N, C-alpha and C positions, 0 to 999 in steps of 0.2 A: 909195603903191606897192604894191601888195598883194603881202598873201607866199602861202606854199604855203598854210597854210588859208583864207586868205579866198577864193584858188580853189576849194580842195575847198571847202570852208560853200557857194560861190558856183553849182557845179554841182547839189549834193546841197542845196536846199531839203526842209528837212522840210515843206510840201505838196504837190511835185511828187513823193514817194517813197511819200507814200501815196497819192498817182492815180495812179500807176500802179500798187500793190498791191492795192488795191479794182477797180480796171480787170479786173489779170492775175492773181491766182489764182484767180479765179474762174472761169475760162478756163480755167485749168490745171484747175483740178477738173473740166468741164466735159471736155478730154482726156483724162483722168484712165480716170472713167465712158467714153468710146466705146472706149477701148484692154480697160477689164475687159468689156464689154456682149461684145466683138468677142472674145471670148476663151470667155466663155460659150456663147454660140449656135457656135465653133469643139466648145465642150465636148460639147453633147447633141446635136448634128448626130454627132460623129465617133461616138457611141452606136448609131449608125445603120448605119454601116459604109463599107471604104473609097469606096466609088460615093458614098453620098452625100457626104465630102468633097471629091471630084475636082467634084462636081456643083455645091458652094459655091466650090468653086476656082474653076473655068472662070466662073460668073455674075458675079464679083466683079472678075474679067480685061475683063470686060463695061462693071462699074459702075465701075469706078475710068477709065476712058476718059468717061464721060456727067462726073462727078464734077469731075472738071477744067475743060466747062463753066461746073458749076456754082459751081465756086469760084469764078473769076475772075467769073462774075459775082456772085459776091458780095463780089468786092474791088472792083468799080469803085462796087456800090454802098454799101461803105461809104463810100468815099473821098468819092463824093458827099455823102450823109450829115453825114458829120464837118464833112466845108466847110462844108455850110448851117444845120452846129444853130454850131458858132463866129463866125456871122454873124449869128447871132441869125437866120436867117429859116427859118419853120418850115412857112410855105408852099411855098414852095418843098423843104423835105425832105420834105413828104407830096407833092408831087407827082413826084416823084427816087423815091421809094419807092414810090409806083403802079403808074408808070415802068417800074421794076426786077420790081416784079411781076410783070407785064406780059407781060416777058421772058422769066421764066422760068415761066413756065406754059406759053407757046409752045415754048419750046429743053425743058420735062417733057413736053408733049403730044408732039412731033415726034421723041424717042427713042424715048417709050411706041410711037405707031403701028408706027414704025421694027422696035423687038424685036418684034411682035406679029405681021408680016405675016413677016421674018426669021427671028424667033430660032430654029430646028431650024438655017437654017445658017447664022447667025453662030456657032453652038454647036459645028458641024464645023468651021468656019472657024478656029476660033480650037485647032484638035486631038486636039475630046474623040471618042471610040469611042461606036460607032455606040450598044451598050449602056446607057456613061453618060450620052449625048445623050438617050437613050431617057428614064431617071432622068432630066436635071437640068431634061428642060421645067415641069417644073407648079411647081418652085423657081422657074427663070426668068422664067414670065411673072409667076406670083405679084411679084415681085421689081423686076424690070426695066421689066414696060413699064407701071405704076400709079408710076413715077418722079418724076410730077409733083412729086407731093407734097414726095419731097427737094428740087427745085429749092425746090421755095415756102421748106417749110422755112428753106434756108440762101441764099437771100437777105434773110429777114425775119428774123434770126438773126444777119444781117451791117446790116441794118438798123438793129436796138435796139447792137448795139457801137458802129455809129456814131454812134449819138447815148451813148455813153457807160454805157450800159447792160451788163456783162458777168450780170452775175447771172442775171435774166430768162433763155436760154438754159441760164447752168449747170441750173435749178433743170425747165426742159422736159427739157434730154437728162436728167438726173435721171429725172422722173419718168417718160418717153418707153423709157428703158433696162429701166427693172425692167419694166413692161409689158412687154415685149419680150421679158423672160429667160421672166415666172412662162406668158406667153401661148404662147413658145417652147416645152417643155418640155410644158404640156398639151395642145397640140394637138399634139403629135411624138406625145406616149408614152398620150395617153386620163383618164380619169378616172371612174371610178364608171363607168356606160355606158357612157360617151361611147369607143371604142376607139383613138379619135388617126388623122389622117392621114399622119401619116411627115414627107416631108422638102416634103411641101405646107407642114402646120403650122407651118415655122419660116418659107417665104416667106409666109406668112399671119400671122404672128404682128410679121415686119421693117412690114410694108404699114400694119396696123393701128396701131405706132407712129406710122407718121411722119405717118400721117391726126392722130389726139390731137397729135402734135407743133403741127400745121400749123393746125388752134383755141385750144388756150393763145395759140401766139404773137399767131394774128391779133386775142383777143378780151385780151390786150393792150396790142396798138399801139394797141386801139380804144377802151381806158378812158380813165372823165373824167378820170382824174388825169394820163396825157400827153399829154405837148405832141406827141408823133406819132400823129396821127388819121389811124386809113386808113380809110374811111367806107364797105364797102363795097357798099351798097346807093344809089349816089350811082353817077350812069355813069361808066365812067373811057373819059376822051380822051389820044388816041395826042400825044403832043408830040415830033414827031421832035428837038426842038432838043438837049432832056435824052437820049434815045435815041441821038442821035446822039457826045453827050458819055462816053452810059455805054460805049457799044457801045467808043470811044474808047480809057477804060481798059481796060476787057474785054478787049477782046481782043486786049494783050499776054502780057495775064497766061494766058490763054487756049492759049495757042502754047507759053508759056513750060511750063508745067502738060504738054502732048502730050511738047515735048526733051524730058521729064523723063519721064514713062509708055513715052515711046516706047527712050530710051536705056536705061533698067531694063529692060525687054525685051532689048537686044542683050547687056551684059550680065550679062545675066543666064545667057541661053542659053552665052555664051561660060565662065562659071565652072560652070555643068556638065558642058564636054567636060571643063574639071583633073579630074573624078570625085566619083563622089558621097558621095562623102567627106567635100568638099571643098564640092558643093556644101549639104548637110547640116548643113556646120559655119558657111556664113557666111547662112543662113535663121536659125540663132540665136542665132548675136553682132547676127544684125539684129532680129531680136525684141530681144532685154537690149537694144540700144542704142538702141531706139525711147523706151524710157525716161526714154534723155536730152533728147531733141528735147521733151519735154512744158513743159518751161521754156521754152524758148526762144520755143515754138512761147503760149506765155500771154502774156510780156512783148510779141511782137510781135505781137501785135492790142491791146496797151495803147499801146503805139509807134504803130501806124496807125492808131491813135480821135484820140488827141493830140496827134500832129502836124497831120493830116489836123481838126481843130479851130483845132486853132492857127494854121497857114493863114488858116483861113476868117473869125479878127481879125485881120492881119494884123501877128499877133506870130512872124516868121520866129527872131530867137535864141531865143525858146522852145521854139518846133518842134522846129531843131538840138538843141539843147540835152537837151532833155526824149528825143527817140530816141536819144541818146549814153546818157543815164542809165540809159534800159530796160536797153539793151545792158550798159551797166558792170554790171545787179544779171543780169540772163541770165546772165551771165559766168559771178560771183560760182557761183551756187546750180551753171551747168553742169561746173564744175571741180570741186564737191565731187561729184558725180554722179560724173563721169570719175574722180574719190580712188577714190571706192566701187568702183567700176566696175576700177581696176588693182590692190587690193589685194586682194577676194572675187571678179574673172573667173576660180580653178575654182571656186566655192561655187554661182554664179549655172550654169556650163556643166552640171556634176552637175544640175539642176535637171531638166535634157530632155535627159539624155543616160547611159548607162552607157559608153559606147565611148572608149576610154580615145587613138584619136590624135583623135576631133572633139574631145572635151574639150582638146586637145592643142591643137590651130586656133581654136577659141572662143575659149584662155586668150592664145593671142599677140596676133590679132587684135582685141578689146578691149581687150587692153591699151597697144595702136599707138592707138587712134582718144579711151586716155583723155587721151592728149598734143597731143590735136588740136581738145577742146572748148570754147577761144575762136575759134575760128576760126568749127567750127561753129556757134557761138551769131551772128558776126558775120552769116554768109549766114541765120540766118533771122531774123533782128530789126531788119536794116538792111536788107532783103529787104523783108521787112512797112511799115517806115517810111519808103521808097520808092512803095510800092504803095498807102498813107494820102495821102500828097502826092500820089497819079493820078500820079508816075514809073515806067511797066508798062511801059515800051521795055527801058528799062536794065539792067534785073533779065532782061526777056528773051536778051538781048546774051549777060551774064552765063551765063549757066541752057546755051545751044547752046554758047561754049567752053568751061565745065568743063566739063558731060557728057557733050557727044561729042567735044568737041579737046582734053581733057583724059582724062577719065576713061574711057573703051567703049579707045581708042587703048592708055592704059595698063592696064586691063586684061588685051589682047591681048597686051603686047609682057610686060610684067613678070610676066605672068600664064601665058601660056601663052610663049609664044616666048622668053623668059627663063629659065624653068622654076621662077619662087619659089612659087609656087603662091598657096595663100586670101594668102596672107601682100603677095603684089606686086598681088592686086587688093587691098590693103584701104589698102597705099603708097597703088595711083594714084587709090581714095578720097580716101588727107589731103591728097593735092596736090590737087586735088578742090578739095575745098571752104578749101582756106587762100590759093589763088590766089583764086577765085569769090571770097574772105568777101574780102580786103582789094582787089579791085575797087569792089567796093562799098561797103566800107570809103571808100573815098576818093573814090569819088562824093555819099556823102554830105556829107561834110567839102567838097568843092566848092563845094556847095550852089546848084544847077542845078535844083533841084528846085525849089527858092524860089520859083523865079519863073515854073513853070508856069500858066497860066490856063485854067482850064475852060470854055470856048464859048458854056455856057451862063447864067453868070455873067450879072445886068443891073443895075443900076443899083443899087436900090432894094440888092442885097448889097450892094457895094462900099460906100456910106453904110452900111452897117449895121457894114461891117468901121472904117472911117474912127472909125463910134463907139465901137466898142467898145475899139478900139487906143487910147481919147484917156482 
């Protein structure tokens, strides 16, 4: 008969803990570096004035839409690679990477062409003033037109993560971010006899850093010591079966991202109606709360990778156990961060503003959301675990219910109609992540995802699975 101690020991096997942390920590560091470099870029561009800030902001609005598709393709790539690696089928792994890479190049070039042809129209459509549009065009074109490099970077990084290598994407992200920061400074402000090229310099620096990322990623995947051999000198052949499988996983993930982006735009506009102070407080609180996302995203990477690999080995119980362990560890870290937010909320708020009213609102909402960190962890990690298994439809449905059925309506009712202001907005957010988290957790526990079959699986893969599970 199992005791409680026996059950805990079964759940938290030392080897499993080690593997999860080895995957999660580099992913967390990578995310921290991305946030940090975003702050540095914003700080440097801000030195050019409000028009420069507006130019970057309106460009990011557009890029966020494209990134939704790039992220979705990365999710499909991770799921496919993890499944094949788990089955020890490296031939199919490499073919899946090639198909994903071709899709990444195709999507990136398509969006780049759209940006090139309709750049001015896109900026005007987003509501930018004519003066801002003229100022933003050089930056927009230098960043958005060559978006293919960002697309390829995200897909190749996802392929490495699916194979269990989170250190390489972390190292390359750190290198490219440092290069980006240095180039941004020198290209904006100049050095010696070089006068600098202003806002265009920031865009050029970003693109150069992305090109370097692509080169380093391809070199790593082509490394002789790596089993993920992506030989670009050989011809790429389209495999419609693999493309269909990748699309089947990626498309719902893309829709989910678009659901979230569109919902954010809508409830963001509703918050503006509450008042300028409320909107400023919301953005400050959101920026601070982003720090709590980082552990959830890192452990989510570990969950997606290990769930997919264990399904590839036909080890369904281990896949489920590893997903739950990842969630538990993420929750512990995020609860600690929530406690820090709750205690030191006034300190964090004062870092961003001296306005007493804004500080008061930021403190209120930070202390509110600090209580819901377990559910935020649930939405982040369990979503990733399901996506790693190839179950991307359910997270899409859950996001639609949470964002549009709860958050958007809740922001309108609680924030505006019943006049609870920003507290009402964040109560709606808390209700959203609670219900969505519970739905996702229930889905994971029920285990429907364990029986998902990828259409590209061949007899050789099945044989490899049966051998690895013996």
